[in-house]
C-alpha positions in Angstrom: -13.2 64.1 34.3 -13.4 61.6 37.1 -16.4 62.1 39.3 -17.2 60.9 43.1 -20.0 60.7 45.4 -20.2 59.5 48.6 -23.3 59.2 50.7 -23.8 57.8 53.6 -27.5 57.9 55.9 -27.3 56.9 59.7 -30.3 56.0 62.1 -30.8 59.2 63.6 -28.4 61.1 62.4 -29.6 61.5 58.7 -27.8 61.7 55.5 -24.1 63.2 55.3 -22.7 63.1 51.3 -19.7 65.3 49.3 -18.9 65.2 45.8 -16.6 66.2 43.8 -16.1 66.7 39.6 -19.6 66.9 38.2 -22.4 65.5 40.2 -24.2 66.8 43.8 -25.9 65.9 46.4 -29.3 67.9 47.4 -31.2 66.6 50.8 -34.4 67.6 50.3 -36.2 66.0 53.0 -35.2 63.8 55.8 -34.6 60.6 54.5 -34.5 62.0 50.5 -31.5 63.1 48.3 -31.0 63.9 44.7 -28.2 63.5 42.3 -27.6 66.8 40.4 -25.2 67.5 37.0 -23.0 70.3 37.9 -21.3 70.1 34.5 -21.9 67.9 31.4 -21.5 64.5 32.2 -21.3 61.9 31.3 -18.7 62.8 28.7 -16.2 60.2 26.4 -13.2 59.8 28.7 -15.5 60.1 32.3 -15.7 58.3 35.0 -18.0 58.5 37.8 -18.0 56.4 41.0 -21.2 56.6 43.2 -20.9 55.0 47.0 -24.2 54.7 48.8 -23.5 53.2 52.0 -27.5 52.9 54.2 -25.7 51.6 57.8 -28.1 49.5 59.7 -31.6 50.9 61.0 -31.1 54.0 58.5 -33.7 55.1 55.6 -32.6 56.4 52.1 -34.4 57.6 49.6 -31.9 58.5 46.3 -33.1 60.3 43.0 -32.1 62.7 40.3 -33.6 65.7 38.8 -32.4 65.6 35.7 -31.7 62.5 33.4 -28.5 61.8 32.6 -26.7 62.9 28.9 -24.1 60.4 27.2 -21.7 62.1 24.9 -19.0 61.7 23.2 -16.1 64.1 23.2 -13.8 64.3 19.7 -11.1 62.0 21.4 -12.9 59.2 23.2 -16.9 57.7 23.0 -16.6 55.7 26.2 -17.7 56.8 29.2 -17.9 54.4 32.9 -20.1 55.0 35.6 -19.7 52.7 38.8 -21.9 52.6 41.7 -21.2 51.1 45.0 -24.4 50.4 46.9 -24.2 48.4 50.8 -27.0 48.2 53.2 -26.5 47.1 56.6 -29.2 45.4 59.0 -32.8 46.8 58.9 -31.8 49.8 56.5 -33.9 50.4 53.9 -33.2 52.0 50.1 -34.8 53.3 47.2 -32.3 54.2 44.3 -34.6 56.2 41.4 -32.9 58.4 39.2 -33.8 59.4 36.2 -33.3 57.7 32.9 -29.2 57.5 31.5 -29.5 58.7 27.5 -27.0 57.6 25.6 -26.3 59.8 22.2 -25.2 58.6 18.6 -21.5 57.7 18.7 -21.5 57.7 22.4 -20.4 54.5 24.7 -21.3 54.2 28.0 -20.7 51.7 30.3 -22.8 51.0 34.0 -22.0 48.6 36.7 -24.2 48.7 40.0 -22.4 46.9 42.7 -24.6 46.1 45.4 -23.9 44.5 49.4 -27.0 43.9 51.3 -27.4 42.5 54.9 -30.1 39.6 54.8 -32.2 41.8 56.8 -32.1 45.1 54.6 -34.6 46.0 52.0 -33.5 47.4 48.6 -35.7 49.3 45.8 -33.5 49.7 43.1 -34.8 51.2 39.5 -32.5 51.6 36.5 -34.0 53.1 33.3 -31.5 53.9 29.8 -32.4 54.8 26.0 -30.6 55.0 23.3 -31.0 58.0 21.2 -33.8 60.1 21.5 -38.0 58.6 21.8 -39.1 60.5 18.5 -37.7 59.9 15.1 -37.5 62.4 12.5 -38.7 62.1 9.0 -34.4 61.8 7.6 -33.4 57.9 8.2 -29.7 59.0 8.2 -30.5 61.5 11.0 -32.3 58.8 12.8 -29.1 56.1 12.7 -26.6 58.6 13.4 -29.0 59.2 16.5 -29.6 55.6 17.4 -25.7 55.2 16.6 -24.7 54.8 20.5 -24.1 52.1 23.1 -24.7 51.0 25.9 -24.1 48.0 28.4 -24.5 47.7 32.5 -24.0 45.2 34.9 -25.5 44.3 38.5 -24.2 42.6 40.6 -25.8 41.6 43.8 -24.5 39.7 46.9 -26.5 39.2 49.8 -25.1 38.1 53.3 -21.9 37.5 51.4 -23.7 34.9 49.4 -23.5 35.9 45.3 -27.6 36.6 44.6 -27.6 37.9 41.0 -24.7 38.9 38.4 -26.3 40.2 35.4 -25.7 42.4 31.9 -27.4 43.8 29.7 -26.4 45.5 26.5 -28.1 48.0 23.9 -27.4 49.6 21.2 -25.2 50.0 18.0 -24.8 46.4 17.2 -26.2 44.4 20.1 -29.3 41.9 19.8 -31.2 44.0 21.1 -31.1 46.8 18.3 -31.5 44.0 16.2 -35.2 43.0 17.1 -35.6 47.1 17.5 -35.2 47.7 21.4 -33.6 50.6 22.0 -34.5 51.2 26.0 -34.4 49.0 29.2 -35.9 49.8 32.5 -35.6 46.6 34.9 -36.7 47.4 39.4 -34.6 44.9 41.9 -36.1 44.2 44.8 -34.9 42.8 48.1 -36.8 40.9 49.8 -39.4 40.0 47.4 -41.7 36.7 47.4 -44.2 37.3 45.2 -44.3 34.8 42.2 -43.6 35.5 38.5 -44.9 36.9 36.4 -44.9 37.8 32.2 -46.0 40.1 29.9 -48.1 38.1 27.6 -46.9 40.4 24.5 -44.2 42.9 25.2 -40.7 41.6 26.4 -41.1 42.2 30.0 -41.3 39.7 33.1 -40.9 39.7 36.1 -38.4 36.9 37.3 -38.1 35.8 41.2 -34.4 34.6 42.3 -33.5 32.7 44.5 -33.1 33.8 48.5 -36.6 36.0 48.2 -35.8 39.0 45.6 -37.0 39.6 42.3 -35.7 41.4 39.3 -38.3 43.0 37.0 -36.9 44.1 33.5 -38.7 45.7 30.2 -37.2 45.9 27.0 -38.7 47.8 24.2 -38.5 51.3 21.7 -38.7 54.1 24.3 -37.7 54.2 27.8 -41.4 55.9 28.4 -42.8 52.9 27.5 -40.6 50.3 29.3 -41.6 52.4 32.5 -44.9 51.9 32.1 -44.4 47.8 31.1 -42.0 47.8 34.6 -44.9 49.3 36.4 -47.5 47.2 35.0 -45.7 44.3 36.5 -44.4 45.6 39.6 -46.8 48.4 40.5 -46.2 47.8 44.2 -43.3 49.4 46.1 -41.5 47.3 48.8 -39.5 50.7 50.1 -42.3 54.1 51.0 -41.5 56.9 49.6 
Protein backbone atom coordinates (compact mmCIF):
# COMPACT_ATOMS: atom_id res chain seq x y z
CA UNK A 1 0.00 0.00 0.00
CA UNK A 2 1.19 3.50 -0.85
CA UNK A 3 0.51 6.24 1.70
CA UNK A 4 0.91 9.96 1.03
CA UNK A 5 0.44 12.66 3.66
CA UNK A 6 0.80 16.38 2.92
CA UNK A 7 0.61 18.99 5.69
CA UNK A 8 1.02 22.74 5.21
CA UNK A 9 1.07 25.29 8.04
CA UNK A 10 0.51 28.91 7.03
CA UNK A 11 0.70 31.95 9.28
CA UNK A 12 -2.80 33.29 9.83
CA UNK A 13 -4.48 30.41 7.98
CA UNK A 14 -3.77 27.42 10.21
CA UNK A 15 -3.01 23.88 9.07
CA UNK A 16 -4.16 22.37 5.77
CA UNK A 17 -3.71 18.69 5.01
CA UNK A 18 -4.64 15.77 2.83
CA UNK A 19 -3.83 12.07 3.14
CA UNK A 20 -4.34 8.85 1.22
CA UNK A 21 -3.51 5.27 2.18
CA UNK A 22 -2.89 4.09 5.73
CA UNK A 23 -2.57 7.42 7.54
CA UNK A 24 -4.87 10.36 8.25
CA UNK A 25 -4.30 13.76 9.87
CA UNK A 26 -6.29 15.34 12.68
CA UNK A 27 -5.83 18.97 13.72
CA UNK A 28 -6.28 18.93 17.51
CA UNK A 29 -5.61 22.61 18.31
CA UNK A 30 -4.31 25.69 16.49
CA UNK A 31 -0.89 24.72 15.15
CA UNK A 32 -1.14 21.15 16.48
CA UNK A 33 -1.75 18.03 14.36
CA UNK A 34 -1.61 14.26 14.88
CA UNK A 35 -0.98 11.42 12.45
CA UNK A 36 -3.55 8.64 12.86
CA UNK A 37 -3.28 5.12 11.46
CA UNK A 38 -6.30 4.09 9.40
CA UNK A 39 -4.88 0.72 8.30
CA UNK A 40 -2.06 -1.60 9.32
CA UNK A 41 1.06 0.08 7.98
CA UNK A 42 3.92 -0.25 7.36
CA UNK A 43 3.65 -3.82 6.11
CA UNK A 44 6.15 -5.44 3.75
CA UNK A 45 5.92 -3.66 0.39
CA UNK A 46 4.39 -0.47 1.84
CA UNK A 47 5.78 2.95 1.00
CA UNK A 48 4.93 5.99 3.14
CA UNK A 49 5.68 9.59 2.17
CA UNK A 50 5.01 12.45 4.61
CA UNK A 51 5.53 16.00 3.30
CA UNK A 52 5.49 18.77 5.88
CA UNK A 53 5.75 22.43 4.91
CA UNK A 54 5.84 25.22 7.47
CA UNK A 55 5.60 28.51 5.62
CA UNK A 56 7.36 31.69 6.79
CA UNK A 57 6.22 32.79 10.23
CA UNK A 58 3.98 29.74 10.83
CA UNK A 59 4.10 27.18 13.65
CA UNK A 60 3.32 23.45 13.69
CA UNK A 61 3.60 20.75 16.34
CA UNK A 62 3.19 17.34 14.68
CA UNK A 63 2.85 14.09 16.62
CA UNK A 64 1.11 10.73 16.31
CA UNK A 65 -1.50 8.98 18.42
CA UNK A 66 0.15 5.54 18.48
CA UNK A 67 3.38 3.73 17.73
CA UNK A 68 3.98 2.57 14.16
CA UNK A 69 4.60 -1.18 13.98
CA UNK A 70 6.55 -2.42 10.96
CA UNK A 71 5.47 -5.97 10.06
CA UNK A 72 6.57 -8.34 7.30
CA UNK A 73 4.08 -9.36 4.63
CA UNK A 74 3.82 -12.97 3.47
CA UNK A 75 5.79 -12.18 0.29
CA UNK A 76 7.96 -9.18 1.30
CA UNK A 77 9.81 -8.08 4.42
CA UNK A 78 10.82 -4.56 3.41
CA UNK A 79 8.90 -1.31 3.85
CA UNK A 80 9.93 2.32 3.44
CA UNK A 81 9.05 5.71 4.90
CA UNK A 82 10.26 9.08 3.66
CA UNK A 83 9.73 12.44 5.36
CA UNK A 84 10.22 15.63 3.34
CA UNK A 85 10.31 18.67 5.62
CA UNK A 86 10.56 22.33 4.63
CA UNK A 87 10.53 25.25 7.09
CA UNK A 88 10.57 28.84 5.90
CA UNK A 89 12.01 31.98 7.47
CA UNK A 90 10.64 32.50 10.97
CA UNK A 91 8.76 29.20 10.79
CA UNK A 92 8.80 26.85 13.79
CA UNK A 93 8.29 23.10 13.61
CA UNK A 94 8.28 20.41 16.28
CA UNK A 95 8.00 16.80 15.08
CA UNK A 96 7.64 14.28 17.92
CA UNK A 97 5.80 11.09 16.84
CA UNK A 98 5.39 7.92 18.86
CA UNK A 99 8.10 5.27 18.34
CA UNK A 100 8.48 2.94 15.38
CA UNK A 101 8.56 -0.71 16.50
CA UNK A 102 10.10 -3.16 14.02
CA UNK A 103 8.73 -6.68 14.44
CA UNK A 104 10.68 -9.86 13.85
CA UNK A 105 11.24 -10.54 10.17
CA UNK A 106 10.52 -6.96 9.07
CA UNK A 107 13.05 -4.66 7.39
CA UNK A 108 12.04 -0.99 7.56
CA UNK A 109 13.91 1.94 6.04
CA UNK A 110 13.27 5.55 7.05
CA UNK A 111 14.71 8.66 5.42
CA UNK A 112 14.15 12.21 6.61
CA UNK A 113 15.13 15.07 4.28
CA UNK A 114 15.01 18.59 5.71
CA UNK A 115 15.29 21.99 4.00
CA UNK A 116 15.54 24.85 6.50
CA UNK A 117 15.74 28.58 6.09
CA UNK A 118 18.58 29.93 8.27
CA UNK A 119 15.94 31.79 10.32
CA UNK A 120 13.79 28.67 10.86
CA UNK A 121 13.44 26.63 14.05
CA UNK A 122 13.22 22.84 14.03
CA UNK A 123 12.85 20.36 16.90
CA UNK A 124 12.88 16.87 15.34
CA UNK A 125 12.51 13.69 17.42
CA UNK A 126 12.79 10.08 16.26
CA UNK A 127 12.44 6.90 18.36
CA UNK A 128 12.90 3.32 17.13
CA UNK A 129 12.93 -0.12 18.75
CA UNK A 130 13.62 -3.58 17.38
CA UNK A 131 11.09 -6.08 18.79
CA UNK A 132 9.31 -5.81 22.10
CA UNK A 133 10.91 -4.23 25.13
CA UNK A 134 10.23 -7.15 27.46
CA UNK A 135 11.84 -10.58 27.25
CA UNK A 136 10.09 -13.92 27.57
CA UNK A 137 11.56 -17.04 29.13
CA UNK A 138 11.92 -18.60 25.68
CA UNK A 139 15.28 -17.70 24.05
CA UNK A 140 14.10 -18.82 20.59
CA UNK A 141 11.02 -16.59 20.84
CA UNK A 142 13.16 -13.65 21.91
CA UNK A 143 15.51 -14.26 18.98
CA UNK A 144 12.64 -14.31 16.48
CA UNK A 145 11.08 -11.20 18.01
CA UNK A 146 14.35 -9.27 17.63
CA UNK A 147 15.17 -10.44 14.11
CA UNK A 148 13.85 -7.25 12.49
CA UNK A 149 16.08 -4.59 10.98
CA UNK A 150 15.84 -0.81 10.61
CA UNK A 151 17.98 1.75 8.83
CA UNK A 152 17.38 5.48 9.16
CA UNK A 153 18.87 8.48 7.42
CA UNK A 154 18.69 12.16 8.30
CA UNK A 155 19.81 14.81 5.80
CA UNK A 156 19.52 18.49 6.70
CA UNK A 157 20.24 21.49 4.51
CA UNK A 158 20.16 25.03 5.89
CA UNK A 159 20.03 27.86 3.37
CA UNK A 160 20.92 25.41 0.62
CA UNK A 161 24.08 24.22 2.41
CA UNK A 162 24.43 20.67 3.69
CA UNK A 163 24.55 20.66 7.50
CA UNK A 164 24.07 16.97 8.37
CA UNK A 165 24.05 13.61 6.57
CA UNK A 166 23.58 10.88 9.16
CA UNK A 167 22.63 7.19 8.99
CA UNK A 168 21.99 4.59 11.71
CA UNK A 169 21.27 0.85 11.48
CA UNK A 170 19.62 -1.27 14.16
CA UNK A 171 18.63 -4.91 14.42
CA UNK A 172 19.66 -8.13 12.77
CA UNK A 173 23.34 -8.33 11.73
CA UNK A 174 24.22 -4.76 12.71
CA UNK A 175 27.05 -3.56 14.97
CA UNK A 176 24.43 -2.07 17.31
CA UNK A 177 22.84 -5.49 17.82
CA UNK A 178 26.25 -7.01 18.54
CA UNK A 179 26.67 -4.43 21.31
CA UNK A 180 23.20 -5.24 22.71
CA UNK A 181 21.51 -2.04 21.48
CA UNK A 182 17.97 -2.59 20.14
CA UNK A 183 16.59 0.95 20.47
CA UNK A 184 17.50 4.49 19.50
CA UNK A 185 16.28 7.99 20.27
CA UNK A 186 17.52 11.07 18.46
CA UNK A 187 16.74 14.78 18.67
CA UNK A 188 17.89 17.33 16.08
CA UNK A 189 17.56 21.01 17.01
CA UNK A 190 18.14 24.16 15.01
CA UNK A 191 19.13 26.71 16.14
CA UNK A 192 20.99 25.45 19.20
CA UNK A 193 24.37 26.70 20.36
CA UNK A 194 24.64 24.77 23.63
CA UNK A 195 27.92 22.94 24.19
CA UNK A 196 28.37 19.22 23.66
CA UNK A 197 27.46 16.82 26.45
CA UNK A 198 28.38 13.14 26.71
CA UNK A 199 26.66 10.80 29.17
CA UNK A 200 29.25 9.48 31.64
CA UNK A 201 28.21 5.82 31.46
CA UNK A 202 25.60 5.20 28.71
CA UNK A 203 25.89 5.28 24.92
CA UNK A 204 24.39 8.76 24.59
CA UNK A 205 25.63 12.21 23.65
CA UNK A 206 24.55 15.64 22.44
CA UNK A 207 26.86 16.79 19.66
CA UNK A 208 27.16 20.36 18.48
CA UNK A 209 27.05 20.70 14.71
CA UNK A 210 28.35 23.42 12.45
CA UNK A 211 25.71 26.04 11.75
CA UNK A 212 24.31 26.40 15.29
CA UNK A 213 22.54 23.05 15.58
CA UNK A 214 22.76 19.96 17.80
CA UNK A 215 22.09 16.25 17.41
CA UNK A 216 21.34 14.21 20.52
CA UNK A 217 21.52 10.43 20.11
CA UNK A 218 21.03 7.56 22.55
CA UNK A 219 21.25 3.79 22.07
CA UNK A 220 19.99 1.15 24.51
CA UNK A 221 17.89 -1.95 25.04
CA UNK A 222 14.47 -0.23 25.04
CA UNK A 223 13.03 2.93 23.57
CA UNK A 224 11.75 3.97 27.01
CA UNK A 225 15.33 3.90 28.22
CA UNK A 226 16.76 5.76 25.24
CA UNK A 227 14.12 8.48 25.58
CA UNK A 228 15.11 8.96 29.21
CA UNK A 229 18.77 9.16 28.19
CA UNK A 230 18.05 11.72 25.48
CA UNK A 231 15.90 13.77 27.85
CA UNK A 232 18.62 13.74 30.50
CA UNK A 233 21.02 15.32 28.00
CA UNK A 234 18.54 17.53 26.23
CA UNK A 235 15.73 18.52 28.59
CA UNK A 236 14.97 22.02 27.33
CA UNK A 237 12.98 22.15 24.07
CA UNK A 238 13.50 25.21 21.90
CA UNK A 239 10.07 25.11 20.28
CA UNK A 240 7.12 26.10 22.49
CA UNK A 241 4.62 23.32 23.27
